[in-house]
N, CA, C and O atoms as a GROMACS GRO file, in nm:
protein
  296
    1UNK      N    1  10.068  10.661  10.304
    1UNK     CA    2   9.985  10.746  10.384
    1UNK      C    3  10.043  10.747  10.525
    1UNK      O    4  10.096  10.647  10.572
    2UNK      N    5  10.032  10.861  10.592
    2UNK     CA    6  10.087  10.876  10.727
    2UNK      C    7   9.973  10.883  10.828
    2UNK      O    8   9.873  10.950  10.806
    3UNK      N    9   9.991  10.813  10.937
    3UNK     CA   10   9.902  10.823  11.052
    3UNK      C   11   9.983  10.880  11.166
    3UNK      O   12  10.104  10.861  11.174
    4UNK      N   13   9.915  10.950  11.254
    4UNK     CA   14   9.985  11.013  11.366
    4UNK      C   15   9.906  10.992  11.495
    4UNK      O   16   9.783  10.998  11.496
    5UNK      N   17   9.980  10.968  11.604
    5UNK     CA   18   9.921  10.969  11.738
    5UNK      C   19   9.959  11.103  11.797
    5UNK      O   20  10.074  11.128  11.830
    6UNK      N   21   9.859  11.187  11.810
    6UNK     CA   22   9.883  11.321  11.863
    6UNK      C   23   9.919  11.314  12.011
    6UNK      O   24   9.897  11.211  12.075
    7UNK      N   25   9.974  11.420  12.066
    7UNK     CA   26  10.010  11.420  12.208
    7UNK      C   27   9.892  11.392  12.301
    7UNK      O   28   9.912  11.343  12.412
    8UNK      N   29   9.768  11.423  12.257
    8UNK     CA   30   9.651  11.394  12.341
    8UNK      C   31   9.603  11.250  12.326
    8UNK      O   32   9.503  11.212  12.387
    9UNK      N   33   9.673  11.169  12.244
    9UNK     CA   34   9.642  11.027  12.229
    9UNK      C   35   9.552  10.992  12.113
    9UNK      O   36   9.530  10.874  12.086
   10UNK      N   37   9.498  11.090  12.043
   10UNK     CA   38   9.410  11.064  11.929
   10UNK      C   39   9.493  11.020  11.810
   10UNK      O   40   9.594  11.082  11.777
   11UNK      N   41   9.448  10.913  11.744
   11UNK     CA   42   9.516  10.862  11.624
   11UNK      C   43   9.433  10.904  11.504
   11UNK      O   44   9.312  10.883  11.499
   12UNK      N   45   9.501  10.964  11.407
   12UNK     CA   46   9.430  11.011  11.288
   12UNK      C   47   9.521  11.013  11.167
   12UNK      O   48   9.643  11.004  11.178
   13UNK      N   49   9.458  11.026  11.051
   13UNK     CA   50   9.532  11.036  10.926
   13UNK      C   51   9.598  11.174  10.919
   13UNK      O   52   9.542  11.273  10.965
   14UNK      N   53   9.718  11.178  10.860
   14UNK     CA   54   9.792  11.303  10.846
   14UNK      C   55   9.828  11.324  10.699
   14UNK      O   56   9.939  11.289  10.657
   15UNK      N   57   9.735  11.379  10.621
   15UNK     CA   58   9.762  11.394  10.478
   15UNK      C   59   9.876  11.490  10.446
   15UNK      O   60   9.939  11.477  10.341
   16UNK      N   61   9.903  11.587  10.534
   16UNK     CA   62  10.010  11.682  10.508
   16UNK      C   63  10.147  11.627  10.546
   16UNK      O   64  10.249  11.670  10.493
   17UNK      N   65  10.149  11.531  10.639
   17UNK     CA   66  10.274  11.475  10.686
   17UNK      C   67  10.349  11.565  10.782
   17UNK      O   68  10.467  11.544  10.809
   18UNK      N   69  10.280  11.667  10.835
   18UNK     CA   70  10.346  11.766  10.920
   18UNK      C   71  10.289  11.776  11.061
   18UNK      O   72  10.335  11.859  11.140
   19UNK      N   73  10.191  11.696  11.093
   19UNK     CA   74  10.130  11.705  11.226
   19UNK      C   75  10.228  11.660  11.333
   19UNK      O   76  10.311  11.572  11.311
   20UNK      N   77  10.217  11.722  11.450
   20UNK     CA   78  10.300  11.683  11.563
   20UNK      C   79  10.249  11.552  11.621
   20UNK      O   80  10.129  11.526  11.624
   21UNK      N   81  10.341  11.471  11.665
   21UNK     CA   82  10.306  11.345  11.728
   21UNK      C   83  10.387  11.232  11.669
   21UNK      O   84  10.468  11.252  11.578
   22UNK      N   85  10.363  11.114  11.722
   22UNK     CA   86  10.433  10.994  11.676
   22UNK      C   87  10.368  10.945  11.548
   22UNK      O   88  10.247  10.922  11.546
   23UNK      N   89  10.444  10.930  11.443
   23UNK     CA   90  10.389  10.894  11.313
   23UNK      C   91  10.422  10.752  11.270
   23UNK      O   92  10.519  10.692  11.316
   24UNK      N   93  10.340  10.701  11.180
   24UNK     CA   94  10.362  10.571  11.118
   24UNK      C   95  10.311  10.579  10.974
   24UNK      O   96  10.216  10.652  10.945
   25UNK      N   97  10.375  10.505  10.887
   25UNK     CA   98  10.340  10.509  10.745
   25UNK      C   99  10.282  10.376  10.700
   25UNK      O  100  10.325  10.269  10.745
   26UNK      N  101  10.185  10.384  10.609
   26UNK     CA  102  10.126  10.267  10.545
   26UNK      C  103  10.120  10.292  10.395
   26UNK      O  104  10.103  10.405  10.351
   27UNK      N  105  10.135  10.185  10.319
   27UNK     CA  106  10.116  10.201  10.175
   27UNK      C  107   9.966  10.219  10.150
   27UNK      O  108   9.884  10.185  10.235
   28UNK      N  109   9.933  10.270  10.036
   28UNK     CA  110   9.795  10.306  10.003
   28UNK      C  111   9.727  10.191   9.931
   28UNK      O  112   9.692  10.202   9.814
   29UNK      N  113   9.707  10.078  10.003
   29UNK     CA  114   9.637   9.963   9.944
   29UNK      C  115   9.559   9.890  10.052
   29UNK      O  116   9.596   9.891  10.169
   30UNK      N  117   9.451   9.825  10.010
   30UNK     CA  118   9.369   9.748  10.104
   30UNK      C  119   9.450   9.637  10.169
   30UNK      O  120   9.440   9.615  10.290
   31UNK      N  121   9.528   9.567  10.090
   31UNK     CA  122   9.606   9.454  10.142
   31UNK      C  123   9.702   9.500  10.252
   31UNK      O  124   9.719   9.431  10.352
   32UNK      N  125   9.763   9.613  10.233
   32UNK     CA  126   9.857   9.667  10.331
   32UNK      C  127   9.786   9.700  10.462
   32UNK      O  128   9.837   9.669  10.570
   33UNK      N  129   9.671   9.763  10.453
   33UNK     CA  130   9.597   9.801  10.573
   33UNK      C  131   9.546   9.677  10.646
   33UNK      O  132   9.555   9.669  10.769
   34UNK      N  133   9.493   9.581  10.572
   34UNK     CA  134   9.444   9.459  10.635
   34UNK      C  135   9.557   9.381  10.701
   34UNK      O  136   9.539   9.324  10.809
   35UNK      N  137   9.673   9.379  10.638
   35UNK     CA  138   9.789   9.312  10.695
   35UNK      C  139   9.837   9.384  10.821
   35UNK      O  140   9.873   9.319  10.920
   36UNK      N  141   9.839   9.515  10.818
   36UNK     CA  142   9.880   9.593  10.935
   36UNK      C  143   9.784   9.570  11.052
   36UNK      O  144   9.827   9.564  11.167
   37UNK      N  145   9.656   9.558  11.021
   37UNK     CA  146   9.557   9.532  11.126
   37UNK      C  147   9.577   9.392  11.184
   37UNK      O  148   9.574   9.374  11.306
   38UNK      N  149   9.596   9.295  11.098
   38UNK     CA  150   9.614   9.156  11.142
   38UNK      C  151   9.739   9.140  11.227
   38UNK      O  152   9.737   9.072  11.329
   39UNK      N  153   9.848   9.204  11.184
   39UNK     CA  154   9.976   9.187  11.254
   39UNK      C  155  10.001   9.291  11.363
   39UNK      O  156  10.102   9.286  11.433
   40UNK      N  157   9.906   9.386  11.378
   40UNK     CA  158   9.914   9.493  11.479
   40UNK      C  159  10.039   9.580  11.461
   40UNK      O  160  10.098   9.627  11.558
   41UNK      N  161  10.076   9.602  11.337
   41UNK     CA  162  10.193   9.685  11.306
   41UNK      C  163  10.175   9.829  11.353
   41UNK      O  164  10.267   9.889  11.409
   42UNK      N  165  10.057   9.886  11.330
   42UNK     CA  166  10.034  10.024  11.370
   42UNK      C  167  10.038  10.040  11.521
   42UNK      O  168  10.090  10.139  11.573
   43UNK      N  169   9.983   9.943  11.591
   43UNK     CA  170   9.984   9.951  11.737
   43UNK      C  171  10.127   9.954  11.790
   43UNK      O  172  10.158  10.028  11.883
   44UNK      N  173  10.212   9.873  11.731
   44UNK     CA  174  10.353   9.874  11.773
   44UNK      C  175  10.421  10.005  11.736
   44UNK      O  176  10.493  10.063  11.817
   45UNK      N  177  10.398  10.052  11.615
   45UNK     CA  178  10.464  10.174  11.569
   45UNK      C  179  10.417  10.298  11.645
   45UNK      O  180  10.497  10.384  11.682
   46UNK      N  181  10.287  10.305  11.669
   46UNK     CA  182  10.232  10.423  11.736
   46UNK      C  183  10.232  10.410  11.888
   46UNK      O  184  10.204  10.506  11.959
   47UNK      N  185  10.262  10.291  11.936
   47UNK     CA  186  10.264  10.263  12.081
   47UNK      C  187  10.131  10.300  12.144
   47UNK      O  188  10.125  10.366  12.248
   48UNK      N  189  10.021  10.256  12.079
   48UNK     CA  190   9.886  10.283  12.127
   48UNK      C  191   9.790  10.182  12.067
   48UNK      O  192   9.821  10.119  11.965
   49UNK      N  193   9.676  10.167  12.128
   49UNK     CA  194   9.572  10.080  12.073
   49UNK      C  195   9.502  10.154  11.960
   49UNK      O  196   9.454  10.266  11.978
   50UNK      N  197   9.496  10.090  11.844
   50UNK     CA  198   9.432  10.150  11.728
   50UNK      C  199   9.288  10.098  11.721
   50UNK      O  200   9.268   9.977  11.712
   51UNK      N  201   9.188  10.187  11.725
   51UNK     CA  202   9.049  10.142  11.720
   51UNK      C  203   9.014  10.082  11.584
   51UNK      O  204   9.061  10.129  11.481
   52UNK      N  205   8.931   9.977  11.585
   52UNK     CA  206   8.892   9.912  11.458
   52UNK      C  207   8.825  10.007  11.359
   52UNK      O  208   8.839   9.990  11.238
   53UNK      N  209   8.753  10.108  11.408
   53UNK     CA  210   8.687  10.200  11.316
   53UNK      C  211   8.786  10.284  11.237
   53UNK      O  212   8.753  10.334  11.129
   54UNK      N  213   8.908  10.301  11.288
   54UNK     CA  214   9.011  10.372  11.212
   54UNK      C  215   9.051  10.291  11.089
   54UNK      O  216   9.067  10.346  10.980
   55UNK      N  217   9.066  10.160  11.107
   55UNK     CA  218   9.098  10.074  10.993
   55UNK      C  219   8.985  10.079  10.889
   55UNK      O  220   9.010  10.084  10.769
   56UNK      N  221   8.860  10.078  10.938
   56UNK     CA  222   8.747  10.085  10.845
   56UNK      C  223   8.746  10.216  10.768
   56UNK      O  224   8.716  10.218  10.649
   57UNK      N  225   8.777  10.326  10.834
   57UNK     CA  226   8.778  10.455  10.764
   57UNK      C  227   8.892  10.462  10.664
   57UNK      O  228   8.877  10.521  10.557
   58UNK      N  229   9.007  10.401  10.696
   58UNK     CA  230   9.119  10.397  10.600
   58UNK      C  231   9.081  10.314  10.478
   58UNK      O  232   9.110  10.353  10.364
   59UNK      N  233   9.017  10.201  10.501
   59UNK     CA  234   8.973  10.117  10.388
   59UNK      C  235   8.871  10.190  10.302
   59UNK      O  236   8.875  10.183  10.180
   60UNK      N  237   8.778  10.261  10.367
   60UNK     CA  238   8.677  10.337  10.292
   60UNK      C  239   8.743  10.447  10.210
   60UNK      O  240   8.703  10.473  10.096
   61UNK      N  241   8.844  10.512  10.267
   61UNK     CA  242   8.916  10.618  10.195
   61UNK      C  243   8.985  10.562  10.070
   61UNK      O  244   8.983  10.626   9.965
   62UNK      N  245   9.044  10.445  10.082
   62UNK     CA  246   9.111  10.383   9.968
   62UNK      C  247   9.011  10.341   9.862
   62UNK      O  248   9.034  10.360   9.743
   63UNK      N  249   8.900  10.285   9.906
   63UNK     CA  250   8.796  10.244   9.810
   63UNK      C  251   8.738  10.363   9.737
   63UNK      O  252   8.713  10.356   9.617
   64UNK      N  253   8.716  10.474   9.810
   64UNK     CA  254   8.664  10.595   9.747
   64UNK      C  255   8.762  10.651   9.644
   64UNK      O  256   8.722  10.693   9.536
   65UNK      N  257   8.890  10.652   9.678
   65UNK     CA  258   8.989  10.704   9.584
   65UNK      C  259   9.002  10.613   9.462
   65UNK      O  260   9.028  10.661   9.351
   66UNK      N  261   8.984  10.483   9.482
   66UNK     CA  262   8.988  10.390   9.368
   66UNK      C  263   8.869  10.415   9.276
   66UNK      O  264   8.883  10.407   9.154
   67UNK      N  265   8.752  10.443   9.333
   67UNK     CA  266   8.635  10.474   9.250
   67UNK      C  267   8.653  10.604   9.174
   67UNK      O  268   8.616  10.614   9.057
   68UNK      N  269   8.711  10.705   9.240
   68UNK     CA  270   8.737  10.832   9.173
   68UNK      C  271   8.832  10.812   9.058
   68UNK      O  272   8.812  10.869   8.950
   69UNK      N  273   8.937  10.732   9.078
   69UNK     CA  274   9.034  10.707   8.971
   69UNK      C  275   8.969  10.633   8.854
   69UNK      O  276   9.000  10.658   8.738
   70UNK      N  277   8.878  10.541   8.887
   70UNK     CA  278   8.810  10.464   8.784
   70UNK      C  279   8.715  10.553   8.703
   70UNK      O  280   8.705  10.538   8.582
   71UNK      N  281   8.647  10.645   8.770
   71UNK     CA  282   8.550  10.734   8.705
   71UNK      C  283   8.617  10.851   8.634
   71UNK      O  284   8.555  10.912   8.547
   72UNK      N  285   8.740  10.883   8.670
   72UNK     CA  286   8.811  10.995   8.610
   72UNK      C  287   8.943  10.945   8.551
   72UNK      O  288   9.047  10.954   8.616
   73UNK      N  289   8.941  10.893   8.430
   73UNK     CA  290   9.061  10.833   8.372
   73UNK      C  291   9.170  10.930   8.330
   73UNK      O  292   9.272  10.888   8.275
   74UNK      N  293   9.153  11.059   8.352
   74UNK     CA  294   9.254  11.157   8.309
   74UNK      C  295   9.379  11.142   8.384
   74UNK      O  296   9.474  11.217   8.360
   0.00000   0.00000   0.00000
């Protein structure tokens, strides 16, 4: 998954991978996100302070997609 720091300083998820700004990539797993938060990898990559609520929303997104995959075995 790609995150981007837009020119106005807002950090957000970039599902298309085409947004303008400084980008950073994370694997799509809880462990990866928690590790990135603990080690401040995103802050270094994006050269900005990453708010804790962004990590929570990323974790929620992963949990939701895991539930969808579990409920839809196709």
